[in-house]
C-alpha positions in Angstrom: 105.5 154.5 80.4 106.3 151.6 82.3 103.3 152.2 84.5 101.3 152.4 81.8 102.6 149.2 80.1 102.1 147.1 83.2 98.5 147.8 83.5 97.7 148.1 79.7 99.8 144.3 79.8 97.7 143.2 82.7 94.5 144.2 80.9 95.1 142.7 78.1 96.5 139.6 79.3 93.9 138.7 81.8 94.4 134.7 81.8 98.4 135.5 82.7 97.6 137.4 85.0 94.5 135.7 86.7 96.9 132.4 86.9 99.5 134.5 89.0 96.8 135.9 90.8 95.1 132.8 91.5 98.5 131.2 92.4 99.7 133.9 95.3 96.1 134.0 96.7 95.4 129.9 97.0 99.3 129.7 98.5 99.1 132.6 100.9 96.0 131.1 101.8 97.0 127.5 102.7 100.6 128.9 104.1 98.6 131.2 106.2 95.9 127.9 107.6 98.4 125.6 108.1 100.8 128.3 109.8 97.9 128.7 112.6 96.9 125.1 112.7 100.3 124.0 113.5 101.1 127.3 116.1 97.5 126.4 117.9 97.9 122.1 117.7 101.7 123.6 119.2 100.0 125.8 121.9 97.3 123.0 123.1 99.6 120.6 123.9 101.5 123.1 126.0 98.4 123.9 127.9 97.8 119.9 127.9 100.9 119.7 129.8 100.5 123.2 132.0 97.1 121.7 133.3 98.3 118.3 133.9 101.9 119.1 135.2 102.1 122.6 135.8 104.7 125.0 133.8 107.7 124.4 135.8 111.2 123.1 134.1 113.2 121.4 136.4 112.6 120.1 139.8 114.6 119.5 142.8 113.3 117.1 145.4 115.5 117.1 149.1 115.7 118.5 152.4 115.4 122.2 151.1 115.4 125.3 153.3 114.7 129.3 152.1 118.4 129.7 152.0 118.7 126.8 149.0 115.7 128.7 147.7 117.5 132.0 147.6 120.6 130.4 146.0 118.1 129.1 143.2 116.6 132.5 142.7 119.5 134.3 142.2 121.5 132.1 139.7 121.5 133.9 136.6 119.4 132.1 134.5 116.6 131.1 137.0 113.7 133.2 136.5 111.8 132.1 139.3 111.5 128.8 141.7 109.3 128.1 144.3 108.3 125.1 146.6 105.2 123.2 145.6 103.2 122.7 148.6 101.0 120.3 147.3 104.2 118.0 147.1 106.3 118.7 149.5 105.8 117.5 153.1 107.5 117.9 156.7 110.1 115.7 155.9 111.3 116.8 152.3 110.9 119.3 150.2 110.2 119.6 146.3 111.5 123.1 144.5 110.0 123.9 140.9 112.0 126.1 138.8 111.5 127.9 135.3 113.9 129.7 133.2 114.9 132.5 131.2 116.4 130.4 128.7 114.6 126.9 129.1 117.4 125.9 126.3 120.0 125.3 128.9 118.0 123.3 131.4 119.9 120.1 131.0 123.2 122.0 132.0 121.8 124.0 134.3 120.3 121.5 136.8 122.5 119.3 137.9 125.2 122.9 138.3 122.0 124.5 140.8 122.0 120.4 142.2 125.5 120.2 142.5 125.3 123.7 144.3 123.0 122.3 146.9 124.8 119.5 147.6 121.8 117.3 146.7 122.2 114.0 144.3 121.6 113.5 140.5 118.7 111.6 141.2 116.8 114.0 143.2 116.9 116.3 139.9 113.6 116.0 137.3 112.6 117.7 134.3 109.5 118.4 133.0 110.4 116.6 130.1 106.4 116.8 128.0 107.1 120.6 127.8 110.2 120.9 126.6 109.4 118.4 124.4 106.8 120.9 122.7 109.7 123.5 122.9 112.1 120.9 120.8 114.0 120.9 124.0 115.4 117.0 124.6 117.9 115.7 127.1 120.9 115.0 125.7 121.3 111.7 126.9 118.3 110.7 125.5 118.6 108.2 122.8 115.1 108.0 121.4 113.2 111.3 122.3 109.5 112.2 121.5 109.4 113.1 117.6 105.8 113.6 116.6 106.2 117.8 116.9 109.5 117.3 114.9 107.3 114.8 112.4 104.7 118.0 112.3 107.0 120.2 111.9 109.0 118.6 109.1 105.7 117.5 107.0 104.9 121.6 107.6 107.9 122.9 105.8 107.5 120.5 103.3 103.9 121.2 102.2 105.0 125.2 102.8 107.8 124.0 100.1 105.6 122.9 97.8 102.9 126.5 98.1 106.6 128.4 97.3 106.4 126.6 94.3 103.3 127.2 93.1 104.3 131.1 92.6 107.6 130.4 91.3 105.9 128.4 88.4 103.0 130.8 88.3 105.4 133.7 87.4 107.9 131.6 85.4 105.5 130.3 82.4 104.3 133.5 82.4 107.4 135.2 81.8 109.3 133.4 79.6 106.8 133.8 77.3 107.6 137.1 77.5 110.7 136.7 76.2 110.2 137.8 72.8 108.2 140.6 73.2 110.8 142.3 76.1 113.5 141.4 73.5 112.1 143.9 71.2 112.1 146.8 74.3 115.4 146.1 74.8 116.5 146.9 71.0 114.7 149.9 71.2 116.8 150.8 74.4 115.3 149.9 77.5 117.8 148.9 80.2 118.0 145.7 82.0 117.1 147.6 85.3 113.8 148.8 83.5 113.3 145.8 82.2 113.5 144.0 86.3 111.4 147.1 87.7 108.9 146.4 85.2 107.9 142.7 86.0 108.7 143.0 89.7 105.6 145.7 90.0 103.8 143.9 87.8 104.2 141.2 90.3 103.2 143.6 93.4 100.3 145.2 91.5 99.2 141.4 90.8 99.9 139.9 94.1 99.5 142.2 97.5 95.4 142.0 97.4 95.6 138.5 96.8 98.4 137.5 99.6 96.8 139.9 102.2 92.9 137.9 101.4 94.7 134.7 101.4 96.3 135.3 104.4 93.0 136.8 106.4 90.9 133.7 105.4 93.0 131.5 106.3 93.2 132.7 109.8 89.5 132.6 109.4 89.2 129.2 108.2 91.4 127.8 111.1 89.2 129.7 113.9 86.6 127.6 112.1 88.3 123.8 111.7 89.4 124.5 115.8 85.7 125.0 116.6 84.4 122.5 114.5 86.9 120.2 116.5 85.7 121.7 119.9 82.4 120.4 118.5 82.9 116.7 117.8 85.2 116.1 120.7 82.7 117.9 123.2 82.6 115.4 126.5 85.1 113.9 125.7 86.4 113.2 129.1 89.9 114.1 130.3 90.5 116.9 127.3 90.2 120.4 127.7 88.5 122.7 125.2 90.8 124.2 122.3 90.9 127.7 122.5 91.9 130.0 119.3 94.8 132.1 119.9 97.6 133.8 117.1 100.3 135.2 117.6 101.5 138.4 115.5 105.1 137.0 114.7 102.9 133.7 113.0 101.3 136.0 110.9 104.5 138.6 110.7 106.1 135.1 109.1 103.5 133.9 106.7 103.0 137.2 105.4 107.0 137.8 104.7 107.5 134.1 103.3 104.6 134.8 100.6 106.1 138.5 99.5 109.6 136.9 99.5 108.9 134.5 97.2 106.5 136.4 95.3 109.8 139.2 95.1 112.1 136.0 94.5 109.6 134.3 91.7 109.4 137.4 89.8 113.5 138.2 90.0 114.4 135.7 88.7 113.2 135.5 85.5 113.4 138.9 85.6 117.1 138.9 86.3 117.1 136.2 83.2 115.2 138.5 80.3 117.4 141.3 81.2 120.9 139.7 80.6 119.9 138.7 77.4 120.8 140.3 74.0 118.0 142.0 72.2 118.9 139.9 69.0 118.6 136.2 71.4 115.4 138.0 72.9 113.7 138.6 69.8 114.7 135.3 68.2 112.9 133.4 70.6 109.8 132.7 70.0 109.0 130.6 73.3 109.7 127.4 71.9 110.8 124.2 72.7 114.2 123.5 72.0 116.7 119.9 72.8 120.2 121.1 73.4 120.8 117.8 72.5 118.8 115.2 71.0 118.4 112.0 73.1 116.6 108.6 72.3 113.7 107.6 74.4 114.2 104.1 74.1 111.5 102.9 76.7 109.0 105.3 75.7 109.5 104.6 71.6 109.6 100.7 73.1 106.3 101.0 74.6 104.9 103.6 72.3 106.4 104.1 68.9 107.1 107.1 67.3 105.1 109.4 69.2 106.8 108.0 72.1 109.9 109.1 71.2 108.7 112.6 70.0 106.9 112.4 73.5 110.0 112.1 75.1 111.9 114.6 73.5 109.4 117.2 74.2 109.4 115.8 78.1 113.6 116.8 78.0 113.0 119.8 76.0 110.8 120.8 79.4 112.6 118.9 82.1 114.1 122.1 83.8 110.7 123.9 83.4 109.1 121.3 84.6 111.5 120.3 87.7 109.9 122.3 90.1 106.2 120.8 89.3 107.3 117.4 89.8 108.9 118.8 92.5 105.7 120.1 94.2 104.1 117.1 93.2 106.3 114.6 95.0 106.4 116.7 97.7 102.3 117.1 98.0 102.4 112.9 97.4 105.1 112.5 99.9 103.4 114.7 102.7 99.9 112.9 102.1 101.2 109.3 102.3 103.0 110.1 105.3 100.7 111.7 107.3 97.8 108.7 106.5 100.5 106.3 107.3 101.6 108.2 110.7 98.2 108.4 111.9 97.5 104.3 111.0 100.1 103.7 112.9 98.9 106.0 115.8 95.8 104.6 116.1 97.5 100.4 115.9 99.2 101.9 118.8 96.6 103.2 121.2 94.6 100.3 120.5 97.4 97.5 121.7 98.8 99.8 124.5 94.8 100.6 125.7 91.5 99.3 124.4 92.5 95.8 123.3 94.7 95.2 126.4 92.4 96.7 128.9 88.7 95.5 127.3 88.8 92.8 129.8 90.0 94.7 132.6 87.6 97.1 133.6 84.4 98.8 132.4 83.6 101.4 134.8 86.8 103.3 137.0 86.0 105.5 139.6 89.0 108.1 141.1 88.1 108.9 144.8 89.9 112.8 145.8 91.7 112.8 148.4 90.6 109.6 150.3 92.9 106.9 151.8 91.4 103.3 151.8 91.5 102.8 155.1 88.9 105.3 155.6 86.4 104.4 152.7 83.2 103.5 154.4 80.9 101.9 151.7 83.4 99.0 150.4 80.3 96.5 151.2 77.6 99.0 149.0 80.4 98.5 146.2 81.0 95.4 146.2 77.0 94.6 146.6 76.3 95.8 142.8 74.5 93.5 141.1 76.2 91.5 138.2 79.3 93.3 138.7 82.8 92.0 139.7 85.2 95.3 141.8 88.2 96.2 143.2 88.6 99.2 145.6 92.6 99.8 145.8 95.1 102.0 146.2 98.6 102.8 145.3 102.1 103.8 147.1 105.6 103.9 146.5 108.0 101.4 148.8 111.5 100.4 147.6 112.8 96.6 148.8 116.3 95.2 149.3 116.9 92.2 147.5 119.8 90.3 148.0 122.1 88.7 144.5 121.8 85.4 145.9 118.0 85.9 145.8 117.8 86.7 142.3 116.4 84.6 139.8 119.0 82.0 137.3 117.5 83.1 134.9 118.3 87.1 135.5 121.9 85.4 135.7 121.5 84.3 132.8 121.0 87.6 131.3 124.0 89.1 132.8 122.8 89.8 136.2 120.2 92.2 137.6 122.6 95.2 136.5 122.9 94.3 132.8 118.9 93.9 132.3 117.8 96.7 134.8 120.6 99.0 134.6 119.7 102.3 136.0 116.5 101.4 137.5 118.0 99.8 140.1 121.1 100.5 142.6 123.4 98.5 144.1 125.6 98.3 147.5 127.3 96.3 149.7 125.7 92.9 148.1 122.0 93.9 148.2 119.8 95.4 145.7 117.6 98.7 145.6 114.1 98.1 143.9 111.6 99.8 143.1 108.4 97.7 145.0 105.1 99.8 144.1 102.3 98.8 146.6 98.9 97.7 145.3 96.6 97.8 148.4 93.4 95.9 148.0 90.7 95.8 150.0 90.2 92.8 152.0 87.4 91.1 150.1 89.0 91.7 147.1 92.4 90.3 148.5 90.8 87.3 149.1 89.5 86.7 146.3 92.4 87.2 144.2 94.2 84.7 146.2 92.3 82.1 145.7 92.1 82.7 141.9 95.8 82.2 142.3 95.9 79.7 144.4 97.0 80.5 148.0 93.8 79.6 150.4 94.8 80.6 153.6 95.2 84.5 153.6 96.9 85.9 156.5 98.8 89.5 157.1 101.5 89.6 154.3 102.6 90.6 150.5 102.0 88.4 146.8 104.7 89.2 145.2 104.5 89.6 141.3 107.8 88.0 140.4 108.6 89.0 136.8 111.1 91.2 135.1 111.3 92.6 131.2 113.4 90.6 129.5 115.2 93.2 127.2 117.7 91.0 126.0 115.6 88.7 124.0 111.9 91.0 123.5 111.2 94.9 122.5 108.3 97.1 124.2 105.9 95.9 122.0 106.1 92.3 122.6 107.6 92.2 126.1 108.5 88.9 127.2 109.6 88.4 131.4 110.8 85.9 133.3 111.2 85.3 137.0 112.8 88.1 138.9 113.5 86.3 142.2 114.0 82.5 142.9 111.1 82.3 145.0 113.1 81.2 148.5 112.8 84.0 150.4 109.4 83.9 153.4 110.1 87.5 153.4 110.8 91.2 151.7 111.8 94.3 153.4 110.2 96.9 152.6 111.3 100.6 152.8 110.3 103.8 152.7 111.1 105.8 149.8 111.5 109.7 151.7 113.3 107.5 154.9 115.9 104.9 153.7 116.3 104.2 157.4 112.2 103.3 157.8 111.8 99.5 157.1 109.8 96.7 157.5 110.0 93.4 157.1 106.5 91.6 155.6 105.9 87.8 155.2 105.7 86.5 151.5 102.3 84.9 151.2 103.4 83.7 147.5 104.8 84.7 143.8 103.0 85.2 140.8 103.0 86.0 137.4 99.3 86.8 137.3 99.0 90.3 138.6 94.6 91.0 139.7 93.0 92.3 137.3 93.3 95.7 137.7 93.8 98.9 135.0 97.5 99.5 136.0 100.4 99.1 133.9 103.4 97.8 136.8 107.2 99.3 135.8 109.7 96.5 134.1 112.0 96.2 136.6 110.0 96.8 140.1 108.7 94.0 142.3 105.4 95.0 142.8 103.6 93.9 146.0 100.1 93.2 146.4 98.5 93.2 150.1 95.0 93.5 151.8 94.2 96.8 153.4 94.8 94.6 156.9 98.0 94.3 156.4 98.1 97.6 154.7 97.2 99.1 158.4 99.8 96.9 160.1 102.8 98.8 157.8 101.4 102.1 157.0 103.5 104.1 160.0 106.6 103.0 158.2 105.9 103.2 155.0 103.7 105.6 154.2 103.6 107.9 151.2 100.0 106.5 149.7 98.6 108.6 146.3 95.7 110.8 147.4 93.4 109.0 145.6 91.7 106.1 145.7 90.5 103.9 142.9 87.1 101.2 142.1 87.0 99.8 139.1 84.0 97.6 137.8 84.2 95.1 135.5 80.6 93.9 134.2 79.4 90.2 134.6 76.4 90.9 132.4 76.2 92.5 129.2 78.8 95.3 128.0 76.1 97.4 126.8 76.4 101.5 127.0 73.1 100.9 128.8 74.5 98.8 131.3 77.6 99.9 131.7 75.3 104.0 132.5 73.7 101.9 135.1 76.1 100.7 137.3 78.0 104.3 136.7 74.7 106.2 137.9 74.5 103.2 141.1 78.1 103.7 141.4 77.6 107.7 141.7 74.6 107.2 144.5 77.0 105.2 146.3 80.3 107.9 146.2 78.0 111.2 145.9 76.7 110.7 149.6 80.3 112.8 150.9 83.0 112.1 148.7 84.3 114.2 145.0 85.3 111.8 142.4 85.7 111.5 138.7 83.8 108.7 136.8 84.9 106.6 133.5 83.0 104.1 131.1 85.4 102.5 129.4 82.8 102.1 126.1 81.6 106.1 126.7 85.8 106.4 126.7 85.8 104.3 123.3 82.9 106.4 122.0 85.2 109.8 122.9 88.1 108.7 121.4 86.4 107.4 117.9 84.7 111.1 118.2 87.6 112.5 118.4 89.9 110.1 116.0 86.8 111.6 113.6 87.6 114.9 114.0 91.5 114.5 113.4 90.5 112.5 110.6 88.1 115.9 109.7 91.2 117.8 110.2 93.7 115.6 108.3 91.1 115.0 105.6 91.1 118.7 104.7 95.3 118.5 104.8 95.2 116.2 102.7 92.9 118.0 100.3 95.2 120.8 100.8 98.1 118.9 99.5 96.1 117.6 96.2 94.8 120.8 95.6 99.3 122.3 95.6 99.9 119.3 93.1 97.1 119.9 90.9 97.7 123.5 90.9 101.1 123.3 90.1 100.2 120.5 87.7 97.7 123.0 85.6 99.9 125.8 86.0 102.6 124.2 84.1 100.9 122.1 82.1 98.5 124.8 80.2 101.4 127.3 80.2 103.5 125.0 78.1 101.3 123.6 75.9 100.1 126.9 74.7 103.6 127.6 73.5 104.0 124.6 71.3 101.3 125.6 68.5 104.8 125.8 66.2 106.2 122.7 67.5 102.4 120.7 66.5 102.0 122.8 63.8 105.5 121.6 61.9 104.5 117.7 63.0 100.7 118.2 61.4 102.7 120.0 58.1 104.7 116.5 57.9 101.6 114.2 58.0 100.9 113.7 61.7 97.3 112.8 62.2 95.1 114.3 65.2 94.9 110.8 66.6 99.1 110.8 66.9 98.8 114.4 68.3 96.4 113.1 71.1 98.6 110.1 71.7 101.7 112.1 72.2 99.3 114.0 74.7 98.3 110.8 76.7 102.2 109.7 77.0 103.6 113.0 78.5 100.5 113.2 80.9 101.1 109.6 82.1 105.2 110.7 82.3 104.1 113.9 83.8 101.9 111.9 86.7 103.3 108.8 87.0 106.8 109.9 87.8 106.5 111.7 90.7 104.2 108.7 91.9 107.3 106.5 91.2 109.4 108.0 92.9 107.5 108.4 96.0 105.7 105.4 96.6 109.3 103.8 97.5 109.9 106.4 99.7 106.6 105.4 101.6 107.4 101.8 101.8 111.0 102.9 102.9 108.7 105.3 105.6 106.8 102.4 106.8 109.7 100.2 107.1 111.3 102.9 109.2 108.1 103.8 111.6 107.4 99.6 112.0 110.7 99.4 113.0 111.4 101.9 115.1 108.2 100.8 117.0 108.3 96.7 116.8 105.6 96.6 115.2 104.4 93.5 113.0 104.3 94.8 109.7 101.1 92.7 109.0 99.2 94.6 111.4 99.8 97.7 109.3 99.3 96.2 106.1 95.6 94.8 107.4 94.6 98.8 108.0 97.1 100.3 105.9 95.5 103.4 104.0 95.5 101.9 100.5 92.5 103.5 99.1 93.0 107.2 100.3 96.2 106.5 98.2 94.8 105.6 95.5 92.2 108.2 95.1 94.9 110.4 95.6 96.7 109.2 92.7 94.0 108.5 90.3 92.9 112.5 91.2 97.1 112.8 89.8 96.7 111.4 86.4 92.9 112.7 85.9 93.8 116.3 86.2 96.8 116.3 84.5 94.8 114.5 81.6 92.3 117.0 82.0 95.0 119.9 81.6 96.5 118.2 78.5 93.0 118.0 77.2 92.3 121.4 77.7 95.5 122.5 76.1 95.4 119.8 73.9 92.0 121.0 72.2 93.5 124.8 71.7 96.2 123.3 69.7 94.0 120.7 67.5 91.8 124.2 66.9 94.6 125.7 65.6 94.9 126.5 61.6 98.5 124.9 60.4 98.9 127.7 58.4 98.8 130.8 60.8 100.6 128.5 63.3 103.6 128.2 60.9 103.9 132.1 60.0 103.3 133.7 63.6 106.3 134.4 65.2 105.0 134.9 68.7 101.4 132.8 69.8 100.2 132.5 73.3 
């Protein structure tokens, strides 16, 4: 019997049934789309790290042998370990370690290092890979939060999607209290009523949920293909491949079906607990348990404002989920826009604006030592260009306490500023000393630029250290590192502390050569000529396997000119070298293309967020207006005009749409303050490019669609005949 009743009700109440079907379909579609996009985003980030860094989780560098490898392999949580042949040499070995449970890597690695008898400084972690699995160093006070932020947005949006289904069932079933009261009075048990409502939910939602889930997967596949097309040719980017894990689908389906079950079961449980008399007397009309005066609305809009306030208070519990859904949608929308705006500002600060007058074309020559490069003159002979050929290596230098500048001493000393970045012992500081080896011609020009006229064998020292006491990382201020009284400096091999050499100091400077390099905040960078390098090569060694050529155009910087330079440089290097070429203007174009791709994806997600809130508004607003015909019929019977009723509708629409906006905007401002403070960014830089227009469009859409929902529902009520409304005990 109940099966026949459910089938008949669904057939005869198509509007209500379609509302539930659409809600289930939309929720499953968007839930599947979001979960799929998030999983592919996460998978892409992991692939990028593995391609660049490898899939190791922990690494130990030191004097290691096969016995040490066997000991590490036998460690209980170690999955496998191997020597990294590319990084190992005859003096030291580099061991890459992978774990069964990588979440304990920060506890296991110190124990393994202790077992092997190597210092803690020999241990390193694949932090980018670990952070993708939400594993962070317990000692790190500021771990990367991008993935956490994306996950938080996903959870916020998912909660809003779940509310769509819940609201649709709540509105549909609330209207049937009177009907089920009659069934209860003729013998229907609470269990039968619950079973009837749950089987209706299953009939209406199984197919929409399955279809929505599959369509969400298909759309995410299309979005990834679109992003690949937009970002095609971007240097340094690997192609995104669509991946999907059965667990993601299982979670999506499980969440959708649990939502349907809970959304149907809660009102069904409420209905089954009502006594027959309570259910029969329920006409679906809104009731205000305790009447309160809406002073603010009355002050603004008069009597209609007070009536609208009372109506909203009567709907308070029912509208709570709709308000929460719309608030979450708006909050997620604004948070995402602000986050990517700040990210774009940061990228401009740290890269494009910083290096726009530093380089135009960069060539990275693979597996080539600068002393073996044979085309220095050909590179420098390229017309209308300024070029520098250079290579990097690592060293350490020994600095006495007396050699430290007075400015550093006033800040509390070198240890107070640099912390663990330096080590001290026996009155000497051991400081990182990156070495930049420049070809003789470029080095001579650099020395002339900073006022060193006689270029001899020796080093020019970048004499600065970050004053982290009085400045932040965004707007750094530097003070002199050394007192500039030393005429020579002792350089030390990073892998063999006993290997040292004394190098004359040609001069101190706060102006580094124009190179696309970023130097450590607490290091003493050494700039030397190729001739000097050939003298100390046997002691310091450790030069990188790649050589760099920086070319800056002295003519116009159009894409045509830079492409011509790139062609000339390719012709020179292509004779016998393997190299990678970068073009600054082209890189900016590629970056803009990638940002456009991100904007398309973000725009789609923002549209999704808007649809979520709007769907909830329509579901609730239309549902509740249909239940209020008797209420408005009584108002009409005591003389309220259609204009007064329209005014009530307008007031209610303004409150329903305005409440989430007024609640979210302060939270958004607080979020902006937090993000700008955390990134030490000048707030005015954000407000100059703030996404105000999209936010205003979203707000206008909220008000517009709420107004449309009230217009459609109000038109039905205004067409209603007064006598019929007052006589009917149950009106849909």
